[in-house]
DRENPA-6241 format. One record per residue (C-alpha): x, y, z; residue in one letter. Coordinates in steps of 0.2 Angstrom, whole numbers, padded with zeros to 4 digits, always signed. Example, Ala and Ser with C-alpha at 12.3 -4.5 7.8 and 13.67 -1.06 7.14 Angstrom:
BEGIN
+0062-0022+0039A +0068-0005+0036S 
***
This chain:
BEGIN
+0033-0305+0018M +0043-0295+0030S +0058-0294+0018D +0047-0288+0004N +0039-0274+0015N +0057-0269+0021T +0062-0268+0003A +0047-0258-0003T +0049-0246+0012A +0066-0241+0006K +0067-0224-0004K +0073-0221-0021L +0092-0221-0021G +0094-0232-0006D +0104-0248-0008S +0092-0263-0012G +0077-0251-0017Y +0065-0261-0028V +0055-0252-0041N +0037-0259-0040Q +0033-0252-0057N +0047-0263-0065C +0041-0281-0068W +0058-0288-0068L +0063-0280-0051A +0047-0283-0043R +0047-0302-0047N +0065-0304-0043A +0062-0294-0027N +0079-0285-0030Q +0086-0273-0042P +0094-0283-0057P +0107-0269-0058S +0115-0258-0046K +0108-0243-0055Y +0090-0249-0054C +0089-0242-0036Q +0089-0224-0044Y +0075-0228-0056C +0056-0228-0055E +0052-0231-0073A +0040-0245-0079R +0048-0261-0086F +0045-0256-0104R +0055-0240-0101S +0069-0249-0091C +0086-0246-0099I +0092-0263-0092F +0077-0272-0099S +0081-0265-0116R +0099-0271-0114Y +0093-0289-0110L +0081-0289-0125L +0094-0283-0137I +0106-0296-0130S +0094-0310-0132V +0089-0305-0149V +0107-0304-0154L +0112-0321-0147V +0097-0329-0155V +0101-0321-0172A +0119-0327-0171I +0114-0344-0166L +0101-0346-0180V +0112-0339-0193A +0126-0351-0188S +0114-0366-0188Y +0107-0361-0205L +0124-0358-0214F +0135-0371-0205E +0122-0384-0199K +0130-0384-0182T +0133-0373-0166I +0151-0374-0161S +0158-0371-0144K +0169-0357-0151T +0153-0348-0157L +0145-0350-0140I +0161-0343-0131T +0162-0329-0143S +0144-0325-0140I +0146-0325-0121F +0162-0314-0123V +0152-0302-0135L +0138-0301-0122V +0149-0297-0108M +0159-0284-0117V +0142-0276-0123Y +0135-0276-0106G +0151-0268-0099Y +0150-0254-0111F +0131-0252-0109F +0134-0251-0090D +0146-0237-0092K +0136-0228-0105S +0120-0228-0094T +0129-0223-0078K +0129-0204-0082N +0111-0205-0089I +0104-0213-0073V +0114-0202-0061A +0107-0186-0071A +0089-0192-0070N +0091-0196-0051F +0099-0179-0048A +0085-0171-0058E +0072-0180-0048K +0080-0176-0031K +0081-0157-0036A +0063-0157-0041K +0058-0165-0024E +0069-0153-0015A +0061-0138-0025F +0043-0145-0021R +0048-0147-0003G +0055-0129-0002L +0039-0123-0011S +0028-0131+0002R +0039-0124+0016N +0039-0107+0008L +0020-0107+0006Q +0018-0113+0024E +0029-0099+0030R +0019-0086+0019V +0002-0093+0025D +0009-0091+0043E +0015-0074+0040Q -0001-0069+0031T -0011-0075+0046K +0000-0066+0058E -0001-0050+0048L -0020-0052+0047Q -0021-0054+0066E -0010-0039+0069A -0020-0029+0056N -0036-0033+0065A -0028-0028+0082H -0022-0012+0074L -0040-0008+0067L -0047-0011+0085I -0034+0001+0092L -0037+0014+0079D -0056+0013+0082Q -0053+0015+0101Q -0041+0029+0097K -0054+0038+0086S -0067+0035+0099E -0056+0042+0113F -0052+0058+0102V -0070+0060+0098S -0076+0059+0116I -0061+0070+0122A -0064+0083+0109S -0083+0084+0113H -0079+0086+0131Q -0066+0100+0127L -0077+0110+0115R -0091+0115+0128S -0079+0123+0141P -0069+0131+0127L -0084+0139+0119T -0089+0145+0136A -0072+0153+0139I -0072+0161+0122R -0090+0167+0124G -0087+0175+0141Y -0070+0183+0136S -0078+0190+0120S -0092+0198+0131M -0079+0205+0143L -0070+0213+0128L -0086+0220+0122E -0090+0228+0139G -0105+0217+0143S -0100+0216+0161F -0094+0234+0162G -0077+0242+0157E -0062+0232+0161I -0046+0240+0166P -0034+0244+0151P -0020+0233+0160A -0032+0218+0159S -0038+0220+0142R -0023+0213+0134D -0024+0198+0145A -0042+0195+0141V -0038+0197+0122Q -0025+0183+0124R -0037+0172+0132I -0050+0175+0119N -0037+0172+0105D -0030+0156+0113S -0048+0149+0116S -0052+0152+0098L -0036+0143+0092H -0040+0128+0104L -0058+0128+0097V -0052+0126+0079R -0039+0112+0084I -0053+0103+0093V -0064+0105+0078E -0050+0098+0067D -0049+0083+0078F -0067+0080+0078L -0067+0081+0059N -0053+0069+0058V -0062+0057+0070S -0078+0058+0060R -0069+0054+0044I -0059+0039+0051E -0075+0032+0058Q -0085+0036+0042G -0097+0047+0052R -0094+0063+0042M -0111+0068+0035S -0114+0081+0021Y -0130+0091+0018V -0129+0098+0000F -0139+0114-0005T -0137+0128-0017S -0124+0140-0010V -0120+0158-0015D -0101+0156-0015I -0098+0175-0019K -0108+0180-0004K -0099+0168+0007M -0081+0173+0001V -0086+0191+0003T -0092+0188+0021D -0076+0178+0025L -0064+0192+0019V -0073+0205+0029E -0073+0194+0045E -0054+0192+0043N -0050+0210+0040R -0047+0214+0058A -0035+0200+0059Q -0025+0206+0044A -0026+0224+0051K -0018+0219+0067S -0003+0213+0057K -0003+0229+0046H -0008+0218+0031Q -0018+0222+0016K -0032+0209+0011I -0038+0212-0007I -0054+0203-0013F -0057+0203-0032S -0071+0195-0042V -0074+0195-0061D -0091+0200-0067K -0100+0184-0072H -0116+0186-0063G -0121+0173-0049K -0109+0161-0041Y -0120+0147-0036I -0113+0130-0032V -0120+0114-0024T -0111+0111-0008A -0112+0108+0011D -0112+0127+0016E -0104+0124+0033G -0090+0113+0027K -0085+0124+0012I -0085+0139+0023R -0073+0130+0034Q -0061+0126+0020V -0061+0144+0013I -0060+0151+0030S -0045+0140+0034N -0036+0146+0018L -0038+0164+0021I -0033+0162+0040D -0017+0153+0034N -0013+0166+0022G -0014+0179+0035I -0004+0169+0048K +0010+0165+0036Y +0012+0182+0028T +0024+0194+0037P +0018+0211+0044D +0014+0224+0030N +0012+0210+0017G -0003+0207+0006T -0016+0193+0005V -0026+0192-0011R -0042+0183-0013V -0049+0180-0030N -0066+0173-0036L -0067+0167-0054D -0080+0157-0065K -0077+0147-0081D -0094+0147-0089I -0089+0135-0102A -0082+0122-0090M -0095+0127-0077R -0082+0129-0064K -0080+0141-0049V -0062+0144-0043T -0057+0153-0027I -0039+0157-0025S -0029+0164-0009V -0012+0171-0013K +0000+0177+0000D +0017+0186+0001D +0023+0173+0014G +0037+0160+0016I +0033+0150+0001G +0035+0131-0001M +0048+0119-0008S +0043+0105-0020P +0045+0093-0006Q +0033+0102+0005T +0020+0104-0009L +0020+0085-0012S +0015+0081+0006S +0005+0097+0010L -0012+0089+0011F -0007+0074+0022K -0011+0071+0040K +0000+0081+0052F +0010+0088+0038S +0019+0105+0041R +0034+0113+0033A +0049+0117+0043D +0048+0136+0038G +0030+0136+0044V +0034+0129+0061R +0046+0143+0064K +0033+0157+0060I +0017+0149+0067Y +0021+0135+0080T +0004+0132+0086E -0003+0123+0071G -0004+0104+0070I -0006+0100+0052G -0024+0094+0051L -0033+0109+0043G -0027+0105+0025L -0029+0087+0027Y -0047+0089+0032V -0050+0102+0018A -0044+0089+0005A -0056+0076+0011I -0070+0088+0011M -0066+0094-0007M -0065+0076-0013K -0083+0073-0006E -0089+0089-0016H -0081+0081-0032H -0070+0097-0032G -0052+0100-0031R -0039+0109-0019I -0021+0112-0023W -0007+0123-0019A +0007+0132-0030E +0023+0141-0025S +0038+0146-0034E +0049+0142-0020G +0054+0146-0002E +0052+0165+0002G +0042+0168-0014K +0024+0166-0007G +0011+0153-0010S -0006+0151-0019A -0020+0140-0014F -0034+0135-0026Y -0052+0128-0023I -0062+0122-0038E -0081+0118-0037L -0094+0114-0050L -0106+0128-0054A -0124+0126-0056E -0132+0131-0072E 
***
């Protein structure tokens, strides 16, 4: 019993391996041929058993034929049969060697491949689990970052609004006339506070977008009146740089769109403000409002004589924190969030925003497209 267990415990290819599927090997408890240790075929498929069967049939046929024709079985015939069987067995053994070796090699290759596949799948599963855990951790960190930015921005907005409000009142003379030497300093405080308020608002918007808390209130908006007001509000800024700001609108009656008035106003204001910032002194900023009645689309364009953009800049213009090298040289205070936020807002309005430029030094044009009400 212990010998049998020892034999059956051996693996395919080991010396003395017994194929339990083979009737002959199982009953003999040992391989009838040295090549049987490389075989797992059933007895009926065993090459060695076929050799034995053919040999037996051949011997019986020769003996029967000899007895029928000669009425006797001579020793010479028996010796000849024995020699024939031995020679046949020798050549059979040689001819099957390569077949058995090839089958064994193929089986081992398949086993190695299956083992490799299992190991690979285990590694993939392990790596996938690690990536999922890392991603979950990053999501937590991102959520914490967004919450921090939101809280910090809210805390900054109130004092900045107060600084801007009081500086504006000082400039307007609400607390009496200020000395001419101090007016420039107060103006700088007012301008810087306005810039910081816009940056804080951009951070707040990004935080709301990332947390899924950006809400929209859609109403009917007179976009013509809005653009007209924004152009007038920015004339003083353009005048300070000796720029012209030209507004044109074609005669298509009312320009009514369904939009969140505050957010669309922010997008258009951002484009006009950028046009003025990135246009050199004595340049021109052109704002145009057009309506395609057939397509029910309203298009606002802002074109400038500024630094222009390369194709590489255009391709990444609306990504987060994206700014061109030329822009950084002219206006160093931007952080590259305004256009990113604008693109998100336009997507929620089922509209479009895009930019065009013939190249660096050739100006830029920004376009907003919204659906018009009937």
